[in-house]
C-alpha positions in Angstrom: 46.9 37.5 -15.1 44.8 36.4 -12.1 41.1 36.9 -11.3 39.9 40.5 -10.7 36.7 40.8 -8.7 35.7 44.3 -9.7 37.0 47.7 -10.8 38.8 49.4 -7.8 37.4 52.8 -8.7 33.8 51.5 -8.6 34.6 49.7 -5.3 35.9 52.9 -3.7 32.7 54.9 -4.8 30.5 52.1 -3.5 32.3 52.1 -0.2 32.0 55.8 0.2 28.3 55.7 -0.8 27.6 53.1 1.9 29.4 55.1 4.5 27.5 58.2 3.6 24.2 56.4 4.1 25.3 55.2 7.5 26.2 58.8 8.5 22.8 60.1 7.3 20.9 57.4 9.2 23.0 58.1 12.3 22.2 61.8 12.0 18.5 61.1 11.6 18.6 58.7 14.7 20.4 61.3 16.8 18.0 64.0 15.7 14.9 61.8 16.4 16.2 60.8 19.9 17.1 64.4 20.7 13.6 65.6 19.6 11.9 63.0 21.8 14.0 63.9 24.8 13.5 67.7 24.3 9.8 67.2 23.9 9.6 65.0 27.0 11.4 67.8 28.9 8.9 70.4 27.6 6.0 68.2 28.6 7.2 68.1 32.2 7.6 71.8 32.5 4.3 73.6 33.4 4.3 77.1 32.1 2.4 80.1 33.4 0.7 82.6 31.2 -0.5 85.9 32.6 -3.2 87.9 30.7 -5.3 91.0 31.4 -8.9 90.9 30.3 -10.7 94.1 29.6 -14.3 94.2 30.8 -16.0 97.6 30.1 -17.8 99.1 33.1 -16.1 96.7 35.5 -17.0 97.7 39.0 -14.2 99.2 41.0 -14.4 96.3 43.6 -13.5 93.9 40.8 -10.5 95.8 39.4 -7.6 93.4 39.6 -9.8 90.3 40.3 -7.7 87.3 39.4 -8.8 84.0 38.0 -6.5 81.0 37.8 -7.7 79.0 34.8 -6.7 75.3 34.2 -8.1 72.9 31.7 -7.7 69.6 29.9 -5.5 67.8 32.4 -6.6 64.4 31.0 -5.2 62.7 34.1 -1.6 63.9 33.5 0.6 64.1 36.6 3.6 66.4 36.8 5.7 64.8 39.5 4.7 63.5 42.9 1.6 65.4 44.2 1.6 67.6 41.0 4.8 69.3 42.2 5.2 70.7 38.7 1.9 72.5 38.9 2.6 73.6 42.4 5.9 75.2 41.3 4.2 77.0 38.5 1.5 78.6 40.7 3.2 78.9 44.1 4.0 82.6 43.7 0.7 83.6 42.0 -2.1 85.5 43.8 -5.6 84.5 42.6 -9.1 85.0 43.9 -10.7 81.9 42.3 -9.7 78.8 40.4 -11.6 77.5 37.4 -11.1 73.9 36.1 -12.9 73.8 32.7 -13.2 70.1 32.0 -11.4 67.0 30.9 -9.5 66.7 34.1 -9.7 62.9 34.5 -7.8 60.3 32.5 -9.3 58.2 29.8 -9.8 55.4 32.3 -11.5 57.8 34.7 -8.4 58.1 37.0 -8.7 61.4 38.9 -5.5 61.3 41.0 -4.1 64.3 39.0 -7.3 66.3 39.7 -7.2 65.6 43.4 -3.5 66.5 43.4 -4.3 70.0 42.1 -7.1 70.4 44.7 -4.7 69.4 47.4 -2.2 72.0 46.3 -4.9 74.8 46.4 -6.0 73.5 49.7 -9.3 75.2 49.9 -7.7 78.7 50.1 -10.0 80.1 47.4 -13.2 78.9 45.7 -12.6 76.3 43.0 -15.1 75.7 40.3 -15.2 72.4 38.3 -17.1 71.4 35.2 -17.0 68.2 33.2 -15.5 67.9 29.7 -16.4 65.6 26.9 -13.7 63.1 27.7 -14.5 63.0 31.4 -16.9 60.3 32.7 -20.5 61.6 33.0 -20.7 63.6 36.2 -24.2 62.3 36.9 -24.7 58.6 37.1 -27.9 57.2 35.6 -26.8 53.5 35.9 -26.7 51.4 39.0 -23.5 51.7 41.0 -22.3 50.1 44.2 -22.4 53.3 46.2 -25.9 54.4 44.9 -24.6 57.9 44.6 -26.0 60.2 41.8 -22.7 62.0 41.3 -19.6 60.4 39.7 -16.8 59.4 42.0 -14.4 62.1 40.7 -17.0 64.8 41.3 -17.5 63.6 44.9 -13.8 63.4 45.5 -13.4 67.0 44.2 -16.2 68.3 46.4 -14.7 66.6 49.4 -11.6 68.7 48.8 -13.6 71.9 48.6 -14.3 72.2 44.9 -17.7 73.4 43.7 -19.2 71.3 40.9 -20.7 74.1 38.7 -24.0 72.7 37.4 -26.1 75.9 38.1 -25.2 79.6 38.5 -23.1 80.4 41.6 -22.8 83.9 43.0 -19.7 85.4 44.5 -19.8 88.6 46.4 -16.8 90.8 46.0 -17.1 94.1 47.9 -20.4 95.6 46.7 -20.4 93.6 43.4 -21.7 90.2 42.5 -20.0 87.8 40.1 -22.0 84.9 38.7 -20.2 81.8 37.6 -22.5 80.2 35.1 -22.3 76.8 33.4 -22.8 76.7 29.6 -26.1 74.9 30.1 -27.6 78.2 31.5 -27.4 79.7 28.0 -28.3 76.6 25.9 -31.1 75.0 27.9 -34.8 75.9 28.0 -35.6 75.4 31.7 -39.3 75.0 31.2 -39.2 72.5 28.3 -36.4 70.5 30.0 -38.4 70.3 33.2 -41.5 69.0 31.3 -39.3 66.4 29.6 -37.8 65.2 32.9 -41.2 64.9 34.6 -42.5 62.9 31.6 -39.6 60.4 31.9 -40.1 60.1 35.6 -43.8 59.3 35.0 -42.8 56.6 32.6 -40.4 55.1 35.1 -43.2 54.9 37.7 -45.1 52.6 35.4 -42.3 49.9 35.1 -41.1 47.4 37.7 -38.3 49.0 39.8 -34.8 47.6 39.3 -31.4 48.9 40.4 -31.0 50.6 37.0 -34.4 52.3 37.0 -33.8 53.4 40.6 -30.5 55.0 39.4 -32.4 56.6 36.5 -34.9 58.1 39.0 -32.1 59.5 41.2 -30.4 61.1 38.2 -33.7 62.6 36.9 -34.6 64.0 40.3 -31.1 65.5 40.7 -31.6 67.2 37.3 -34.9 68.6 38.5 -33.3 69.9 41.6 -30.5 71.5 39.4 -33.1 73.2 37.3 -34.8 74.6 40.4 -31.5 76.0 41.6 -30.9 77.5 38.1 -34.4 79.1 38.0 -33.9 80.6 41.5 -30.5 82.0 40.5 -31.8 83.5 37.2 -34.5 85.2 39.1 -31.9 86.7 41.5 -29.5 88.1 38.9 -29.3 91.8 38.3 -28.4 93.7 35.2 -25.3 95.2 36.8 -23.9 91.8 37.9 -20.9 90.4 36.2 -21.6 87.1 34.5 -18.8 84.6 33.6 -19.7 81.5 31.6 -17.7 78.4 32.2 -17.8 75.9 29.3 -15.6 73.1 28.1 -15.9 73.6 24.4 -15.6 77.2 23.3 -18.6 79.0 21.8 -18.3 79.4 18.1 -19.2 82.5 16.1 -22.5 80.8 15.2 -23.7 80.3 18.8 -22.1 83.3 20.5 -25.4 85.1 20.2 -26.7 82.9 23.1 -24.5 85.1 25.4 -25.7 88.5 24.2 -28.6 90.4 25.7 -31.9 90.3 23.8 -35.2 91.9 24.6 -37.7 89.5 26.1 -39.1 88.0 29.3 -37.1 84.7 29.2 -35.4 84.4 32.6 -32.3 83.2 30.7 -31.9 86.8 29.5 -31.0 87.7 33.1 -27.7 85.8 32.7 -26.7 88.0 29.8 -24.7 89.8 28.6 -21.7 87.6 29.4 -18.6 89.5 30.4 -16.1 86.6 29.9 -16.1 82.9 28.8 -13.6 80.4 30.1 -13.1 77.3 28.0 -10.6 74.7 27.0 -11.0 71.6 24.7 -8.5 72.5 22.0 -5.2 71.9 23.8 -3.7 74.7 21.7 -3.5 72.3 18.8 -1.8 69.6 20.9 0.8 68.4 18.3 2.8 71.4 16.9 5.9 72.0 14.8 8.0 75.0 15.7 7.4 77.7 13.0 4.4 75.9 11.5 2.1 75.6 14.4 -0.5 72.8 14.9 -0.2 69.8 12.6 -3.8 68.7 12.6 -7.2 69.8 14.0 -9.9 67.2 13.8 -13.5 68.0 12.8 -14.7 66.5 16.1 -13.4 69.5 18.0 -16.0 71.7 16.4 -13.7 74.6 15.5 -13.9 73.9 11.8 -16.6 72.2 9.7 -14.0 69.7 8.5 -10.6 68.4 9.7 -7.7 70.6 8.7 -4.0 70.1 8.4 -1.7 72.9 9.4 -4.6 75.4 10.1 -2.4 77.9 12.0 -2.8 78.7 15.7 -5.6 81.3 15.5 -8.6 80.6 17.8 -6.9 77.5 19.4 -5.8 79.2 22.6 -5.6 82.6 24.4 -8.0 85.5 24.3 -10.5 85.4 21.4 -13.2 88.1 20.9 -16.3 87.7 18.8 -19.2 90.1 18.7 -17.9 91.8 21.8 -17.7 88.6 23.9 -14.2 87.7 25.1 -13.3 84.0 25.6 -10.2 82.7 27.2 -9.4 79.3 25.7 -6.9 77.5 27.9 -3.8 75.9 26.2 -4.4 72.9 28.5 -2.1 70.6 30.4 -2.6 67.1 29.0 -3.4 65.2 25.8 -6.8 64.5 24.3 -7.6 61.3 22.5 -9.7 63.2 19.9 -6.5 64.2 18.2 -5.7 60.6 17.3 -3.3 59.6 15.8 -1.5 62.7 17.2 -2.6 61.9 20.8 0.3 63.5 22.6 1.6 67.0 23.2 4.4 67.8 20.9 6.4 71.1 21.3 3.3 72.5 23.1 4.0 73.4 26.7 1.4 72.5 29.4 0.2 75.9 30.6 -1.9 77.4 33.4 -3.2 80.9 33.0 -3.7 83.8 35.4 -6.4 86.2 34.2 -6.6 89.7 35.7 -9.9 91.6 35.2 -9.6 95.3 34.3 -11.7 98.1 32.8 -8.7 99.5 31.0 -7.9 98.8 27.4 -4.9 96.6 27.3 -2.9 95.1 24.4 -1.5 91.5 24.9 
């Protein structure tokens, strides 16, 4: 009869099953590679968003005032000399530029930041603040150059940027716009000054080293910054427009710092705030089409705990709370705080052009 290895019917079914598995794996592979390539293409294309911001009783000289808002570069580069960003903004008209933090890479590299400043070329005022993933802008440890400001801050200032560590006035027609760092609203100037002077007195009692000398430089710089802040607060008028620049957005719990309250505290002169410009969230960073952000970590401060698939609300765009409007930039790069999702996924890098108006507008 001869030896029969196996039932031919079973053999055919087994053969078809193995071929089907190969086809499925091949489809998954092609889909995965296509997704990676599409996402890489998206991440190279800088998008432009244009929004109108309603500010009641906005002076006529500020109607149509335009702010170009960029944030959270995280050292990313979009072609040689930031040509991708250049292409996105080349046809835009804007009066000022705001860079709301986390502009350097995790290693402190600031080539991407200086690339943006080279594009702008000093044509309009540029305001820069530091973010939580930037190196400290003020150096309190000994460095070779003995400078109090970090290298990336000095490089930005060399290219015409204004490091915003105290209120800065802009005159537009007959109106004044104050650009104010978040510290104006959260720092008690008097108490902080006493604390700094106390620490300076302590340093005077110890032998001077390179590190203690650096500490003294930093503390004296902070005193000088407080002096500039006090002078600015004393100059502000009730009819001036105040714009707060912060890296992390104000939450509903601390938005009251931006509202006018009766009292003699000079900080009250910096209220009420007409607009807040922030970043930090990167619009959720890693998103799935139709489902939105995958994960938002507790460390961002948006929620009291980490959340999976929280939806897009409050992560970017215009958000209003208690009459205070914030623009939260979608960002340009990727933040390490989202680890293990430390890359942008189906989330286009975006710069925003904001136009001020007194008219009610719907976005």
